[in-house]
VOPAGU-2260 file (C-alpha; in pm, 1 decimal, decimal comma):
REM VOPAGU-2260
SITE   aa  ch    i         X         Y         Z
SITE  UNK   A    0   16162,0   11387,8   13314,4
SITE  UNK   A    1   16464,1   11207,5   13439,1
SITE  UNK   A    2   16723,1   11046,4   13283,9
SITE  UNK   A    3   16623,1   10716,2   13143,4
SITE  UNK   A    4   16853,7   10517,0   12920,6
SITE  UNK   A    5   16594,4   10436,9   12580,1
SITE  UNK   A    6   16529,7   10104,5   12490,5
SITE  UNK   A    7   16716,9   10142,2   12115,1
SITE  UNK   A    8   17010,8   10206,9   12330,1
SITE  UNK   A    9   17020,7    9964,3   12581,9
SITE  UNK   A   10   17179,1    9708,0   12297,1
SITE  UNK   A   11   17456,8    9940,3   12296,0
SITE  UNK   A   12   17496,7    9928,5   12684,6
SITE  UNK   A   13   17461,3    9592,0   12777,6
SITE  UNK   A   14   17506,6    9532,7   13148,3
SITE  UNK   A   15   17810,5    9285,5   13125,9
SITE  UNK   A   16   18173,0    9299,6   13143,7
SITE  UNK   A   17   18363,2    9028,6   12968,5
SITE  UNK   A   18   18579,2    8984,3   12634,2
SITE  UNK   A   19   18399,6    9013,2   12320,5
SITE  UNK   A   20   18397,8    8710,7   12124,0
SITE  UNK   A   21   18192,3    8701,1   11768,9
SITE  UNK   A   22   17966,7    8403,2   11665,0
SITE  UNK   A   23   18252,1    8191,7   11619,9
SITE  UNK   A   24   18444,0    8236,0   11907,8
SITE  UNK   A   25   18677,5    8413,4   11847,9
SITE  UNK   A   26   18802,1    8733,3   12087,7
SITE  UNK   A   27   18706,1    9080,6   11905,1
SITE  UNK   A   28   18803,5    9388,2   12104,2
SITE  UNK   A   29   18545,4    9551,5   12360,2
SITE  UNK   A   30   18520,6    9274,5   12651,7
SITE  UNK   A   31   18653,4    9095,0   12865,4
SITE  UNK   A   32   19012,8   11098,1   14808,5
SITE  UNK   A   33   18652,4   11283,3   14785,6
SITE  UNK   A   34   18701,5   11415,9   14414,8
SITE  UNK   A   35   18345,7   11509,8   14305,7
SITE  UNK   A   36   18233,9   11735,2   14053,1
SITE  UNK   A   37   18036,3   12045,7   14223,9
SITE  UNK   A   38   17857,1   12288,6   14042,8
SITE  UNK   A   39   18070,3   12620,0   13947,3
SITE  UNK   A   40   18341,5   12443,3   14079,4
SITE  UNK   A   41   18640,1   12521,2   13853,8
SITE  UNK   A   42   18867,4   12283,7   13676,1
SITE  UNK   A   43   19204,4   12400,1   13510,0
SITE  UNK   A   44   19222,0   12448,2   13169,3
SITE  UNK   A   45   19466,9   12178,0   13022,8
SITE  UNK   A   46   19602,0   12220,2   12632,4
SITE  UNK   A   47   19599,9   11853,5   12562,9
SITE  UNK   A   48   19883,6   11752,2   12442,6
SITE  UNK   A   49   20005,2   11753,9   12096,9
SITE  UNK   A   50   19710,1   11950,2   11998,1
SITE  UNK   A   51   19821,6   12104,9   11712,6
SITE  UNK   A   52   19580,6   12384,9   11507,9
SITE  UNK   A   53   19557,5   12258,1   11111,9
SITE  UNK   A   54   19732,7   12541,1   10955,5
SITE  UNK   A   55   19738,2   12668,9   10615,3
SITE  UNK   A   56   20036,2   12766,4   10410,2
SITE  UNK   A   57   19946,7   13129,7   10517,9
SITE  UNK   A   58   19975,4   13026,6   10903,6
SITE  UNK   A   59   19579,4   13125,5   10938,9
SITE  UNK   A   60   19403,8   12839,9   11198,2
SITE  UNK   A   61   19103,5   12743,6   11036,1
SITE  UNK   A   62   19012,4   12496,2   11326,8
SITE  UNK   A   63   18873,9   12248,6   11111,3
SITE  UNK   A   64   18958,7   11843,2   11059,0
SITE  UNK   A   65   19154,0   11804,2   10691,5
SITE  UNK   A   66   18995,6   11551,0   10522,1
SITE  UNK   A   67   19107,7   11220,3   10441,8
SITE  UNK   A   68   19180,3   11383,7   10087,6
SITE  UNK   A   69   19346,7   11706,7   10221,1
SITE  UNK   A   70   19583,8   11478,4   10398,2
SITE  UNK   A   71   19697,2   11270,1   10160,5
SITE  UNK   A   72   19767,1   11521,8    9904,1
SITE  UNK   A   73   19983,3   11727,6   10172,9
SITE  UNK   A   74   20147,0   11400,0   10280,6
SITE  UNK   A   75   20205,6   11367,0    9894,7
SITE  UNK   A   76   20363,6   11650,3    9903,8
SITE  UNK   A   77   20595,6   11615,8   10246,1
SITE  UNK   A   78   20674,5   11229,2   10200,3
SITE  UNK   A   79   20936,2   11113,4   10039,2
SITE  UNK   A   80   20993,9   10811,9    9757,5
SITE  UNK   A   81   21109,2   10521,1    9994,3
SITE  UNK   A   82   20806,4   10614,0   10210,5
SITE  UNK   A   83   20593,1   10603,9    9953,7
SITE  UNK   A   84   20463,5   10295,6    9890,4
SITE  UNK   A   85   20339,7   10281,6   10295,2
SITE  UNK   A   86   20141,9   10559,9   10213,4
SITE  UNK   A   87   19975,1   10415,8    9885,2
SITE  UNK   A   88   19886,6   10057,2   10071,9
SITE  UNK   A   89   19748,8   10312,2   10372,8
SITE  UNK   A   90   19561,4   10470,1   10103,3
SITE  UNK   A   91   19434,1   10154,9    9915,2
SITE  UNK   A   92   19354,5   10062,5   10321,1
SITE  UNK   A   93   19168,2   10357,8   10389,4
SITE  UNK   A   94   18954,8   10355,5   10069,6
SITE  UNK   A   95   18857,1   10021,6   10087,3
SITE  UNK   A   96   18713,9   10075,2   10422,1
SITE  UNK   A   97   18545,8   10341,2   10317,6
SITE  UNK   A   98   18347,8   10128,9   10012,3
SITE  UNK   A   99   18290,9    9860,6   10287,4
SITE  UNK   A  100   18094,1   10092,9   10490,2
SITE  UNK   A  101   17932,3   10283,0   10224,1
SITE  UNK   A  102   17786,8    9929,3   10092,4
SITE  UNK   A  103   17646,6    9851,6   10463,8
SITE  UNK   A  104   17493,9   10141,1   10535,7
SITE  UNK   A  105   17322,5   10153,8   10216,2
SITE  UNK   A  106   17158,3    9820,5   10267,0
SITE  UNK   A  107   16811,2    9811,8   10372,0
SITE  UNK   A  108   16863,9    9643,6   10697,0
SITE  UNK   A  109   17238,4    9748,4   10865,8
SITE  UNK   A  110   17406,7    9482,6   11003,9
SITE  UNK   A  111   17510,7    9597,1   11367,6
SITE  UNK   A  112   17793,7    9349,3   11423,6
SITE  UNK   A  113   17996,7    9411,7   11101,2
SITE  UNK   A  114   17908,1    9785,1   11147,0
SITE  UNK   A  115   18067,6    9775,8   11502,6
SITE  UNK   A  116   18416,4    9619,9   11340,6
SITE  UNK   A  117   18443,6    9860,7   11095,4
SITE  UNK   A  118   18406,4   10162,1   11318,2
SITE  UNK   A  119   18642,1    9979,1   11622,7
SITE  UNK   A  120   18884,8   10030,8   11344,7
SITE  UNK   A  121   18842,1   10397,0   11326,7
SITE  UNK   A  122   18571,5   10576,6   11102,3
SITE  UNK   A  123   18688,7   10861,1   10785,1
SITE  UNK   A  124   18658,8   11188,4   10903,5
SITE  UNK   A  125   18506,1   11397,8   10655,4
SITE  UNK   A  126   18154,3   11370,8   10505,0
SITE  UNK   A  127   17850,4   11159,1   10644,2
SITE  UNK   A  128   17985,1   10858,3   10719,5
SITE  UNK   A  129   18065,5   10893,5   11058,2
SITE  UNK   A  130   17825,7   11073,7   11135,2
SITE  UNK   A  131   17557,5   10843,6   11058,7
SITE  UNK   A  132   17755,8   10550,0   11203,4
SITE  UNK   A  133   17752,9   10718,6   11551,1
SITE  UNK   A  134   17423,6   10762,2   11560,4
SITE  UNK   A  135   17370,4   10423,6   11487,5
SITE  UNK   A  136   17615,4   10329,9   11727,3
SITE  UNK   A  137   17399,8   10528,2   11961,3
SITE  UNK   A  138   17088,4   10373,8   11874,3
SITE  UNK   A  139   16913,7   10706,7   11775,2
SITE  UNK   A  140   16906,7   10543,3   11433,2
SITE  UNK   A  141   16719,0   10193,4   11373,7
SITE  UNK   A  142   16869,0    9943,5   11166,4
SITE  UNK   A  143   16616,1    9957,2   10913,4
SITE  UNK   A  144   16729,5   10204,5   10669,6
SITE  UNK   A  145   16379,0   10249,0   10538,6
SITE  UNK   A  146   16263,6   10397,8   10914,5
SITE  UNK   A  147   16568,7   10654,9   10940,6
SITE  UNK   A  148   16331,6   10975,8   10770,1
SITE  UNK   A  149   16070,1   10914,8   11003,3
SITE  UNK   A  150   16283,2   10866,7   11292,8
SITE  UNK   A  151   16475,4   11188,9   11245,3
SITE  UNK   A  152   16174,7   11386,4   11131,2
SITE  UNK   A  153   15992,9   11233,3   11508,9
SITE  UNK   A  154   16272,2   11310,9   11744,5
SITE  UNK   A  155   16353,0   11663,0   11594,2
SITE  UNK   A  156   16003,0   11758,5   11605,5
SITE  UNK   A  157   15990,9   11645,3   11983,1
SITE  UNK   A  158   16319,6   11792,7   12018,1
SITE  UNK   A  159   16193,8   12176,0   11915,3
SITE  UNK   A  160   15883,5   12146,7   12121,9
SITE  UNK   A  161   16065,4   12020,2   12431,6
SITE  UNK   A  162   16290,6   12344,4   12335,4
SITE  UNK   A  163   16008,1   12546,8   12303,4
SITE  UNK   A  164   15870,7   12485,7   12619,2
SITE  UNK   A  165   16164,2   12452,3   12871,1
SITE  UNK   A  166   16400,2   12707,3   12750,9
SITE  UNK   A  167   16141,8   12987,1   12689,3
SITE  UNK   A  168   16092,7   13289,4   12932,2
SITE  UNK   A  169   15800,6   13342,9   13125,8
SITE  UNK   A  170   15743,3   13672,6   12969,1
SITE  UNK   A  171   15778,8   13580,2   12632,3
SITE  UNK   A  172   15526,9   13261,7   12739,5
SITE  UNK   A  173   15270,0   13419,2   12884,7
SITE  UNK   A  174   15301,1   13663,8   12606,1
SITE  UNK   A  175   15218,6   13362,4   12365,5
SITE  UNK   A  176   14969,0   13257,4   12602,7
SITE  UNK   A  177   14770,0   13587,8   12512,8
SITE  UNK   A  178   14789,1   13497,0   12158,5
SITE  UNK   A  179   14642,4   13166,5   12240,2
SITE  UNK   A  180   14321,8   13336,7   12363,3
SITE  UNK   A  181   13946,0   13289,2   12160,7
SITE  UNK   A  182   13954,0   13645,3   12002,2
SITE  UNK   A  183   13532,6   13573,5   12039,9
SITE  UNK   A  184   13616,7   13630,2   12436,3
SITE  UNK   A  185   13774,3   13968,2   12379,3
SITE  UNK   A  186   13467,9   14225,4   12441,3
SITE  UNK   A  187   13499,2   14485,1   12221,6
SITE  UNK   A  188   13576,5   14869,0   12325,9
SITE  UNK   A  189   13283,6   15094,1   12355,8
SITE  UNK   A  190   13419,6   15363,3   12184,0
SITE  UNK   A  191   13119,3   15611,0   12341,2
SITE  UNK   A  192   13211,2   15555,2   12724,4
SITE  UNK   A  193   13388,3   15737,9   12941,5
SITE  UNK   A  194   13726,6   15670,8   12925,4
SITE  UNK   A  195   13880,7   15904,6   13158,3
SITE  UNK   A  196   14072,7   15757,5   13446,8
SITE  UNK   A  197   14363,8   15520,7   13496,2
SITE  UNK   A  198   14455,3   15262,5   13224,3
SITE  UNK   A  199   14356,2   14943,4   13315,2
SITE  UNK   A  200   14656,8   14705,9   13315,3
SITE  UNK   A  201   14635,0   14339,5   13226,3
SITE  UNK   A  202   14597,3   14100,9   13490,0
SITE  UNK   A  203   14930,4   13854,8   13597,4
SITE  UNK   A  204   14852,7   13590,5   13749,6
SITE  UNK   A  205   15075,8   13486,3   14116,9
SITE  UNK   A  206   15233,6   13258,1   13980,4
SITE  UNK   A  207   15327,7   13473,0   13683,2
SITE  UNK   A  208   15515,8   13775,9   13868,3
SITE  UNK   A  209   15822,8   13809,5   13887,8
SITE  UNK   A  210   15851,9   13850,6   14256,6
SITE  UNK   A  211   15680,7   13554,6   14298,6
SITE  UNK   A  212   15968,7   13360,7   14535,0
SITE  UNK   A  213   15737,5   13049,9   14550,6
SITE  UNK   A  214   15875,5   12701,6   14430,0
SITE  UNK   A  215   15579,2   12672,4   14156,0
SITE  UNK   A  216   15618,0   12972,7   14013,3
SITE  UNK   A  217   15752,6   13005,1   13607,7
SITE  UNK   A  218   16007,6   13313,2   13698,5
SITE  UNK   A  219   16124,4   13146,4   14048,2
SITE  UNK   A  220   16255,1   12837,0   13806,0
SITE  UNK   A  221   16400,1   13103,0   13520,3
SITE  UNK   A  222   16626,0   13253,3   13777,6
SITE  UNK   A  223   16703,4   12923,7   13948,0
SITE  UNK   A  224   16889,3   12840,4   13630,9
SITE  UNK   A  225   17032,3   13176,2   13570,8
SITE  UNK   A  226   17395,3   13085,1   13714,4
SITE  UNK   A  227   17389,4   12784,4   13556,2
SITE  UNK   A  228   17346,0   12945,5   13247,5
SITE  UNK   A  229   17591,4   13177,4   13313,7
SITE  UNK   A  230   17846,9   12870,5   13425,4
SITE  UNK   A  231   17760,5   12720,8   13034,7
SITE  UNK   A  232   17858,1   13019,3   12879,3
SITE  UNK   A  233   18208,0   13056,4   13057,1
SITE  UNK   A  234   18311,7   12681,7   13011,0
SITE  UNK   A  235   18180,7   12727,1   12631,7
SITE  UNK   A  236   18446,3   13021,6   12617,2
SITE  UNK   A  237   18674,2   12787,0   12718,7
SITE  UNK   A  238   18664,6   12494,2   12462,5
SITE  UNK   A  239   18869,3   12402,1   12223,0
SITE  UNK   A  240   19027,4   12808,6   12213,9
SITE  UNK   A  241   19217,7   12718,9   11904,9
SITE  UNK   A  242   18902,3   12579,1   11666,8
SITE  UNK   A  243   18737,2   12832,9   11533,2
SITE  UNK   A  244   18418,2   12653,6   11495,1
SITE  UNK   A  245   18419,2   12647,0   11886,7
SITE  UNK   A  246   18603,7   12974,8   11962,8
SITE  UNK   A  247   18577,6   13331,3   11833,6
SITE  UNK   A  248   18289,9   13595,7   11738,8
SITE  UNK   A  249   18220,9   13446,1   11363,4
SITE  UNK   A  250   17869,2   13364,8   11330,8
SITE  UNK   A  251   17941,9   12992,1   11264,2
SITE  UNK   A  252   18125,0   12981,2   11619,6
SITE  UNK   A  253   17874,5   13199,1   11777,4
SITE  UNK   A  254   17591,6   12973,9   11629,7
SITE  UNK   A  255   17765,3   12615,4   11736,6
SITE  UNK   A  256   17824,0   12778,0   12058,9
SITE  UNK   A  257   17403,9   12839,8   12131,1
SITE  UNK   A  258   17362,2   12526,1   12035,8
SITE  UNK   A  259   17601,2   12368,5   12292,4
SITE  UNK   A  260   17420,1   12650,2   12544,8
SITE  UNK   A  261   17091,6   12487,7   12419,6
SITE  UNK   A  262   17173,7   12145,4   12489,3
SITE  UNK   A  263   17328,9   12199,1   12795,9
SITE  UNK   A  264   17070,4   12414,0   12998,1
SITE  UNK   A  265   16756,0   12202,9   12816,4
SITE  UNK   A  266   16967,7   11817,0   13014,3
SITE  UNK   A  267   17048,7   12040,4   13337,9
SITE  UNK   A  268   16686,1   12143,7   13367,1
SITE  UNK   A  269   16563,5   11822,0   13233,7
SITE  UNK   A  270   16751,8   11624,9   13482,9
SITE  UNK   A  271   16762,3   11815,3   13848,2
SITE  UNK   A  272   16901,4   11575,1   14043,6
SITE  UNK   A  273   17235,8   11640,4   13772,0
SITE  UNK   A  274   17208,6   11955,8   13633,8
SITE  UNK   A  275   17487,0   12088,7   13429,9
SITE  UNK   A  276   17879,5   11959,8   13591,2
SITE  UNK   A  277   18170,1   12166,9   13456,4
SITE  UNK   A  278   18336,8   11933,0   13134,1
SITE  UNK   A  279   17944,8   11779,0   12998,5
SITE  UNK   A  280   18059,2   12049,0   12762,2
SITE  UNK   A  281   18382,2   11860,9   12687,0
SITE  UNK   A  282   18166,9   11537,5   12648,1
SITE  UNK   A  283   17909,2   11742,2   12403,6
SITE  UNK   A  284   18178,8   11855,9   12194,1
SITE  UNK   A  285   18259,9   11561,5   11951,9
SITE  UNK   A  286   17904,7   11512,9   11902,8
SITE  UNK   A  287   17807,2   11868,4   11761,7
SITE  UNK   A  288   18112,6   11915,2   11564,6
SITE  UNK   A  289   18048,4   11565,6   11392,7
SITE  UNK   A  290   17701,4   11641,9   11299,7
SITE  UNK   A  291   17710,9   11989,9   11216,5
SITE  UNK   A  292   18016,2   11905,4   10968,5
SITE  UNK   A  293   17801,5   11623,8   10785,3
SITE  UNK   A  294   17792,1   11704,2   10442,3
SITE  UNK   A  295   17393,6   11618,8   10446,8
SITE  UNK   A  296   17263,7   11979,8   10480,6
SITE  UNK   A  297   16945,5   11865,6   10616,0
SITE  UNK   A  298   17116,1   11676,9   10866,7
SITE  UNK   A  299   17397,1   11954,4   10968,5
SITE  UNK   A  300   17135,8   12173,6   10964,7
SITE  UNK   A  301   16928,0   11969,6   11287,7
SITE  UNK   A  302   17311,2   11873,5   11395,6
SITE  UNK   A  303   17127,6   12011,2   11742,9
SITE  UNK   A  304   16859,6   11821,3   11818,0
SITE  UNK   A  305   17038,3   11489,4   11683,8
SITE  UNK   A  306   17327,7   11594,7   11967,9
SITE  UNK   A  307   17100,3   11708,2   12243,0
SITE  UNK   A  308   16927,2   11309,4   12150,9
SITE  UNK   A  309   17251,4   11138,5   12109,2
SITE  UNK   A  310   17448,1   11295,2   12439,3
SITE  UNK   A  311   17146,2   11206,5   12653,8
SITE  UNK   A  312   17214,9   10860,9   12557,5
SITE  UNK   A  313   17587,4   10892,1   12621,9
SITE  UNK   A  314   17519,0   10999,2   12965,5
SITE  UNK   A  315   17331,0   10710,5   13036,9
SITE  UNK   A  316   17614,3   10509,7   13031,9
SITE  UNK   A  317   17770,5   10718,7   13271,5
SITE  UNK   A  318   17516,0   10972,5   13477,9
SITE  UNK   A  319   17616,4   10793,1   13787,7
SITE  UNK   A  320   17969,6   10968,0   13791,7
SITE  UNK   A  321   17830,1   11323,8   13746,7
SITE  UNK   A  322   17594,8   11230,3   14058,9
SITE  UNK   A  323   17828,8   11371,2   14382,9
SITE  UNK   A  324   17571,3   11153,6   14588,0
SITE  UNK   A  325   17620,2   10837,8   14417,6
SITE  UNK   A  326   18009,8   10874,0   14436,9
SITE  UNK   A  327   18062,2   10544,8   14685,6
SITE  UNK   A  328   17790,4   10373,3   14526,5
SITE  UNK   A  329   17869,7   10051,1   14318,5
SITE  UNK   A  330   17793,7   10289,2   13993,3
SITE  UNK   A  331   17971,2   10543,1   14106,0
SITE  UNK   A  332   18300,2   10690,0   14050,7
SITE  UNK   A  333   18509,9   10559,8   14316,5
SITE  UNK   A  334   18403,1   10191,8   14165,7
SITE  UNK   A  335   18464,4   10298,1   13853,4
SITE  UNK   A  336   18830,2   10413,1   13975,2
SITE  UNK   A  337   18843,9   10092,8   14151,3
SITE  UNK   A  338   18768,1    9916,8   13823,1
SITE  UNK   A  339   19042,4   10062,6   13628,3
SITE  UNK   A  340   19340,9    9981,5   13918,1
SITE  UNK   A  341   19194,8    9579,5   13878,2
SITE  UNK   A  342   19197,2    9534,6   13560,0
SITE  UNK   A  343   19546,7    9709,1   13590,3
SITE  UNK   A  344   19683,3    9456,4   13866,6
SITE  UNK   A  345   19569,4    9186,1   13661,1
SITE  UNK   A  346   19752,0    9310,8   13337,8
SITE  UNK   A  347   20068,8    9426,5   13491,3
SITE  UNK   A  348   20146,6    9413,5   13860,7
SITE  UNK   A  349   20492,4    9558,9   13916,2
SITE  UNK   A  350   20299,2    9864,6   13755,5
SITE  UNK   A  351   20049,0    9839,4   13980,1
SITE  UNK   A  352   20260,1    9819,4   14286,3
SITE  UNK   A  353   20439,5   10112,7   14204,0
SITE  UNK   A  354   20205,4   10295,0   14161,7
SITE  UNK   A  355   19953,7   10149,0   14416,1
SITE  UNK   A  356   20212,3   10164,4   14703,5
SITE  UNK   A  357   20514,5   10268,4   14586,4
SITE  UNK   A  358   20438,5   10604,2   14455,4
SITE  UNK   A  359   20086,8   10657,2   14597,1
SITE  UNK   A  360   19946,6   10799,0   14275,0
SITE  UNK   A  361   19569,5   10655,8   14311,4
SITE  UNK   A  362   19387,0   10702,1   14014,9
SITE  UNK   A  363   19184,0   10969,3   14122,8
SITE  UNK   A  364   19456,9   11184,8   14103,6
SITE  UNK   A  365   19443,2   11167,2   13657,4
SITE  UNK   A  366   19165,0   10940,9   13586,9
SITE  UNK   A  367   18914,3   11096,0   13748,3
SITE  UNK   A  368   18861,2   11369,1   13449,9
SITE  UNK   A  369   18943,9   11068,4   13140,6
SITE  UNK   A  370   18625,0   10881,7   13270,0
SITE  UNK   A  371   18394,1   11114,4   13340,4
SITE  UNK   A  372   18517,2   11351,1   13051,0
SITE  UNK   A  373   18580,1   11036,8   12828,8
SITE  UNK   A  374   18928,7   11127,8   12768,7
SITE  UNK   A  375   18817,5   11466,6   12532,2
SITE  UNK   A  376   19107,8   11684,6   12723,3
SITE  UNK   A  377   19386,1   11459,5   12703,5
SITE  UNK   A  378   19422,4   11421,9   12321,9
SITE  UNK   A  379   19392,8   11653,5   12020,5
SITE  UNK   A  380   19086,7   11664,9   11881,4
SITE  UNK   A  381   19159,1   11429,4   11552,8
SITE  UNK   A  382   19194,4   11178,0   11776,7
SITE  UNK   A  383   18951,3   11228,8   12041,6
SITE  UNK   A  384   18696,5   11145,9   11707,6
SITE  UNK   A  385   18940,6   10853,8   11661,9
SITE  UNK   A  386   18905,8   10776,1   12029,4
SITE  UNK   A  387   18515,6   10757,3   12037,6
SITE  UNK   A  388   18538,7   10520,7   11698,7
SITE  UNK   A  389   18635,3   10230,6   11953,8
SITE  UNK   A  390   18431,1   10387,1   12291,3
SITE  UNK   A  391   18097,5   10347,3   12054,5
SITE  UNK   A  392   18149,5   10100,5   11879,0
SITE  UNK   A  393   18258,5    9855,3   12169,7
SITE  UNK   A  394   18012,2    9574,1   12164,4
SITE  UNK   A  395   18047,1    9555,7   12581,3
SITE  UNK   A  396   17928,2    9929,6   12604,4
SITE  UNK   A  397   18115,4   10238,2   12578,3
SITE  UNK   A  398   18300,0   10239,4   12976,6
SITE  UNK   A  399   18408,9    9892,0   12905,9
SITE  UNK   A  400   18650,5   10036,9   12614,2
SITE  UNK   A  401   18712,1   10310,2   12812,5
SITE  UNK   A  402   18857,5   10159,5   13107,6
SITE  UNK   A  403   19007,1    9939,3   12879,4
SITE  UNK   A  404   19207,8   10288,5   12718,6
SITE  UNK   A  405   19290,8   10409,1   13013,3
SITE  UNK   A  406   19415,0   10087,6   13115,8
SITE  UNK   A  407   19656,0   10085,9   12818,8
SITE  UNK   A  408   19736,2   10465,8   12868,0
SITE  UNK   A  409   19929,2   10345,9   13154,8
SITE  UNK   A  410   20102,6   10107,8   13038,7
SITE  UNK   A  411   20190,2   10257,5   12683,9
SITE  UNK   A  412   20397,3   10494,4   12921,5
SITE  UNK   A  413   20523,3   10211,5   13171,8
SITE  UNK   A  414   20874,6   10257,2   13162,9
SITE  UNK   A  415   20870,3   10616,6   13266,7
SITE  UNK   A  416   20650,0   10591,7   13499,0
SITE  UNK   A  417   20891,8   10348,4   13678,3
SITE  UNK   A  418   21166,5   10531,8   13689,7
SITE  UNK   A  419   20967,1   10829,6   13803,9
SITE  UNK   A  420   20841,5   10992,6   14156,2
SITE  UNK   A  421   20498,3   11086,9   14276,3
SITE  UNK   A  422   20538,8   11415,3   14123,8
SITE  UNK   A  423   20699,6   11303,6   13831,6
SITE  UNK   A  424   20445,0   11022,6   13765,5
SITE  UNK   A  425   20153,7   11262,1   13829,1
SITE  UNK   A  426   20259,2   11542,5   13583,8
SITE  UNK   A  427   20266,1   11279,7   13330,1
SITE  UNK   A  428   19955,3   11133,6   13381,5
SITE  UNK   A  429   19774,6   11503,6   13407,5
SITE  UNK   A  430   19971,4   11575,3   13045,7
SITE  UNK   A  431   19920,0   11297,2   12899,6
SITE  UNK   A  432   20217,9   11307,5   12594,8
SITE  UNK   A  433   20215,2   11169,3   12238,3
SITE  UNK   A  434   20206,6   10806,5   12140,3
SITE  UNK   A  435   20118,0   10640,3   11916,8
SITE  UNK   A  436   19762,5   10576,7   11916,8
SITE  UNK   A  437   19660,1   10277,4   11685,1
SITE  UNK   A  438   19960,2   10098,1   11910,8
SITE  UNK   A  439   19764,6   10173,4   12220,0
SITE  UNK   A  440   19399,9   10087,1   12123,5
SITE  UNK   A  441   19561,8    9819,6   12012,6
SITE  UNK   A  442   19669,7    9730,2   12372,3
SITE  UNK   A  443   19347,3    9811,5   12488,7
SITE  UNK   A  444   19189,6    9513,1   12267,4
SITE  UNK   A  445   19431,2    9272,7   12379,0
SITE  UNK   A  446   19394,1    9335,2   12796,4
SITE  UNK   A  447   19231,9    9073,8   12966,5
SITE  UNK   A  448   18911,6    9230,4   13246,4
SITE  UNK   A  449   18842,2    8948,4   13390,6
SITE  UNK   A  450   18931,2    9015,5   13775,1
SITE  UNK   A  451   18722,8    8794,8   13894,8
SITE  UNK   A  452   18969,1    8511,8   13984,3
SITE  UNK   A  453   19197,5    8765,4   14172,5
């Protein structure tokens, strides 16, 4: 079973690069050296700049993202009278956006373009709104509200079956096969017979024997992924270590890591040409967090199945970036990095020349991680979720918006880059500083991505 882009997801990831325009012709946001990953290659664990755990008054880090209501209470306690009017307007705008989103999601037929516009401005934290919207934007749920219950039940059932067939150990599989034998085929034991002598052993086929090294052996295939499973376990221990949702030895964190392990190992087995590449855990983390914290209990209980399906859809748009054999292909990571360089050149030739010729800071030195990991190691977790709202809602696909944001990240630190040398600029871009995120996203939306005339 190779990774294929589902039909529903194709409308989210069209093969186009252009500036997005609505029906009235108005421009909207969203158009417009060998460094491939190898299995087992360790990446430097970098604490994203500006990441701070949410702490209570007692200093205990609960690792969770505060809801909008909690944030409002905190701002009201910390804020001054002079800034109160601004906060009130922000709260009113947030409430209006939430109402618009709730109304849209309650419709029998979802207006997909309207949903994209709302999501591009940022989705509310907490509740079910972000989880439901992401599933729609990724094509996991259809725009027809009446079909959701059936679609979710079918997809979750398929995942459970796939997980049982693929992740089960050969010994357990053999036991299950024996349990499925028709009792009528089992001959009764003759109690009067002479039973002296060696006990009869259960027959084990050649393919079921653990010492069989043949490629068709179920044990050979099982041991083949042991090293991958160990790599996944090591990476999961390093996934957002300051968040109790992922880290620590609580029952919650262990459960969440086990779900992530199942998803990543299942993906590796179903896609032998790609398997698991270090960093996929970071791409999975936002999905498992958003779906597990859904306030709908049934949805939260099935977060693993939903996360797997959406994880596959996200990687469908960038799977070639994880395949080293395709690094130099038109769809490979080197072509994408070249595309980023071209976008920077048409939007700011001065900065492009400084990086390309003066300091020789090539995109592969910093943007390789930005692109392959979808910016999940460059910002704090709450900012990552906000960025993903824009990535998933872009009318022309994740990669288009991703390159826009990467280019905007360069433009937002232009003055520092122009005054820096190779070492200073490399350090700056590998440890990206705090910036105004909404301003950065607006810069990304305003960029031109048409490089055909250059």
